[in-house]
N, C-alpha and C positions, 0 to 999 in steps of 0.2 A: 500303624502306616500301612495301607496297602497300593506302593508305588505300580503294580501291576494288577488291573482289573482281575482278568481271564488269562486263562493261558491254554493252548491251543497247540496239541501235540500231530505233524504232519510227518511219517517218516520218524526220522532220527531227528529233527530239529523242535524244537518248541517256538512257540509263537504268542508275544503277548500283546494284551492290547492295554497301552500306559494307560493309570486313572487319571493323570495329567491330562496324556491328551485327549482322551476322551470328554471329562470335564471342560476344556478347553472348549473343543468341537461343541458339547452341549449348550454352554455359554454362548457360542455365535447361532446356532439353530434358534434358541430363544429369542434371542435379541434380535436377528432378520426377521424371527414372524411380526414379531412386536412391533419392526420399523415398519415393515410391508403393510400391515393392518391397519394402521396410524396414517401413514401415508395415504391409504386408498381412502381414507372415511374422510379425509382433505381435497379429494376429486384430483390426489397425484396419480401420473400413470403407474401401474405396479411393477409394469414389465422393468422400467426404468430405474424404481427403488431396488428391484433385484440387481438389475446390472451395476447399480451406486454401490448397494453391499456388497456385492460381489469382490469388486476393484477396490473396494475398501479395506476388505478383508485382510486379501492378497497383502494392500501397500502397508497394511497394519503389521503384519507378520512378520514380512521383510523388515521394516522399520523397528519393530520392538528386538529381534534377534541381532539387527547390526548393531544396534547400541550397547547390546548384552554382549556382544564377540568384541567390539570395538574397547569397552568398560574392561574386558579381562584378554585382551588381545596378547598378552604375554605367557600367558598360560596355553593360549592353544597354539602359537608356536613354539611352546617348548615341548609338547604334545606333538607336536607334526614333526618337528625338525631333530626327534631327537638323534645321539648318535648311531649310525648306522647298523641294524650285524642284521643277518640276515634270518636267526632264528626269533628275531623283533619285525618282521616285515607286518605282520596279521597289525601285529596291535601299533605301528608308524600309520598304517591306511585308514585305522583306527580313532587316530589322534585326527589325524589331516581331515578329516569327514567330520569331528566333534562339532563343527560350528555349523553344521546343517543340521542337526538331528535336534530342533526344536519341540517335539513333542517329549522330550526328555528332560524337559525345562531349562530354564534361562531365557526369559522374554523382561525386556522392560517397558512399562506401558509408555511412558510418556514419550519412546523413541518412536513406536508405531501410532500415538495420536499425530505427532508431526507429517508421519507419512501419510495417514490417511487422508487428515486435514488436507493436504495439497492434494490430494485427489478430488473431495468432495470439492473444493474452492473451482478445480479446472473442469468438473461436472457440472457443475453451477453456473457458470460462465458458458458452458456449452446446452444446454437447456434452456438457460435463462430463468433457473429458480432461484429463489431467493435463499440465499445461506442461512441468514437467522432463523427462518422457516424450518428449514434441513434441520439447523440445529437445535430446537425445539423439540423437532420428533426424534433426535436421535440420542436426547440428554438421557430419557429415562431407558433408552434399549444398551446404551455405556454401560450404565451403574448395573442392571440386573446381570448383564454377560459378564461384568467383569468382575462381579462378584461370585458367579458360579465358578470363573476361570480361578481364581483365590482360592476356592476351595480345593481345585487339583493343586495346585503349588503344595498346598498342605499335605497331601497325600504324596507327592512324589519329596517331599522335606527339603524346597526348595525356598527361597525367599523368608529364609528362618530369622528369630530372631536372636537377642541374645542370652545369655544364662538370665536364667529368671530366678527368682528369691521366693515369689509368691508362690502359692500352693495349686496353681493350676499350670504352672511350668508342663511342658511335653519334652520327653526323651526320644529322640526318631532313632532307629534301630540301625542295624549295618545294612546296606545297599540303598539309606536314603540321601540324597545329596547332603543334606547337613551333615549324616555322619560321615561322609567320603570327603568333604573340603574340611571338615575339620580332622581327619585323621592326617589327612595331605597336610597340613598347617601344622601338627605336631601338637594337639591341642588336646587329645586323648590318651590314656595311658594303652599301653600294648597290654592287648588281651581283650579292649572294652568291645560291651557288644551293643552298647546304646551312647546317644551324646548325653552329657549333663540334661538337666533338665532348661530348657528354653523356651521363653517368652513366644505363643503361638503367634505372631504377625501376621499370619497368612489368614487367620481367623478372623482377629482382632480389623484386620482390612473387609474382609469378606462380611462382617458384620456392620459394618461402616458402610459399605457399599449396598446393601440391604435398606439399611436407615436413611441412607440418600434416595433411595429410589422409590421408597415409599413417600416421602417428603417430595420429591415429582409428581409424584402422581396425586397428590393431593392438591399443591398448588396448580399441575394442569388442569385441574378439574374447576380449581376457582376461576384462574385466568381466562379460564375460555368461556364461562358466560358471560351470556351477549350483555352488553350495558343496556339499561332499559328506555335510557332517552335518547341515547345516538344511535344505538342497533349497532355499534361494532366492539370487537375485542377490547375487555378493559385492562390488557394490557398489551404492549407491542410484542409482535415477536422478536426473539432473541432472549427475552429475558430468562425462561426455564433455562435454554444453557446459561446463559454467564451464573444462573444459582448451580447449576451442578458442576461447572468448572471451578468455581471458589469452593464449593463444598468439598471437592475431589483433594482439591489444593489443598485444603487445612486438614482435610483425614492423612490426607500421607505426609504433612508435614509431620502430624503428631508420631503416626505407625513409625516412621522412621526414628525416632527414639529411640526404639525398642528394637530395632534388627540388628543382626550380627553377624550376616554374609558379609566378606572382603567384595560382593561384587558392585556393591552401591557406590563407595568411594567416595572419598571425602575432598572437600574444596579446601577446607581447616578442621582442626580437631579440636572442639573445646570442648572441655571435660568442667563436671560440676560434682566433685563426689558425693557432697552431700544431699545432692537432687539428683543425683544418680540411685544411692540406695533406697532414698524416697520410693523411686519408682521402680524398687524390685530390679534394679541392675548394676552390675560390676560396678565399684565407686571407679575403677577408671575407662568405665563405657563411654568413647566419646558422642557429646549428646548435639554437635552442631560442628560443622554446617556439612551434609552430605550431596551428593550430586542432583540429588532428587527434592532436598528441601531447598535448594536453592531455584530448582525450578520450580518448587512451587510456590514460591514467594514472588518470583516473576508473573508466574500465573493469578495469582491471585492481585498482585497489582494492578495484571491488563485487565483481568475483570473488572473489578472495581472503578479502574476508568471509565472505561466503555460504558459501565453501566452509570455511572455519574454524566458523563458527558449527553448519552442518548437520554436520562432524563431533563436534564438541562434543555436539552434540544425540543424536545414533547411537552413541557411546561406549558407554554404558551396556547399551546393546542387543547390541553385539560383544562387550561383555565375559561378558556372561549367557551368550552363545552359546557363545563361548568354554569356558567352565568349565561347559557340561553334559556330563553323561556320557554 
């Protein structure tokens, strides 16, 4: 693992560039560039697109960090309101500011989506832009940026998996988020230098997001071809975004089966020892139902319902176009 990408010594102090923060920033930069270029090709104002991207990122970072802090409120409060001791003043200050240090890891994607979605809806109303058109522009961007950001999670050791019985398990070293959390929970032996082999769920999700990105590029190229007879796009705006929403929700639901960090939380803890062992998990690992799995089910149901309603609404027009000589 490499939680710090590079370090620079200035006087007696050493300042490091966190790999997590760097890769999250890189994901944002690559995503914004693609979003801007795609929007310009469709005739949208580039300056307005950059404004939207900036405020969406601000809202997304705030929402994703807020969701993480709320799910781990007890830990943050304990770190801040420890018994007063003059010798621990600096430690207390560090604990009270921990909720603000998002560059060290600790973001929940769905929280960011909700916050960013509110900004996009407001922006579309102000600029009189189609939400579905922007959604189609943003879908590949979200998949690509999120995949790069998940690589940052891997290097930081956050969003880690449960104990892995498969040969590709990863042991995170001292100083990683995974090591610190497991040590605080008493799950590591005294003197341990690494965690047990864990499922690299960060890499699972990154690989899945890259696959979703490739799927969206293929569908985008296919659906933007003009119909030879009507001259209209072969698919209505919004379909690409709905595919992304459903694909990511399905991916996240599956990846959550292998997660081992306590930050995700559970609405209920359903276990199936035989199935867990087949998946390379500890027998008592809960398989259902984490908060993110519950949200994934809601997103899947919502995307499917919207797609079905839009398809039925457009069916008469498609039939009429198909029968036009």
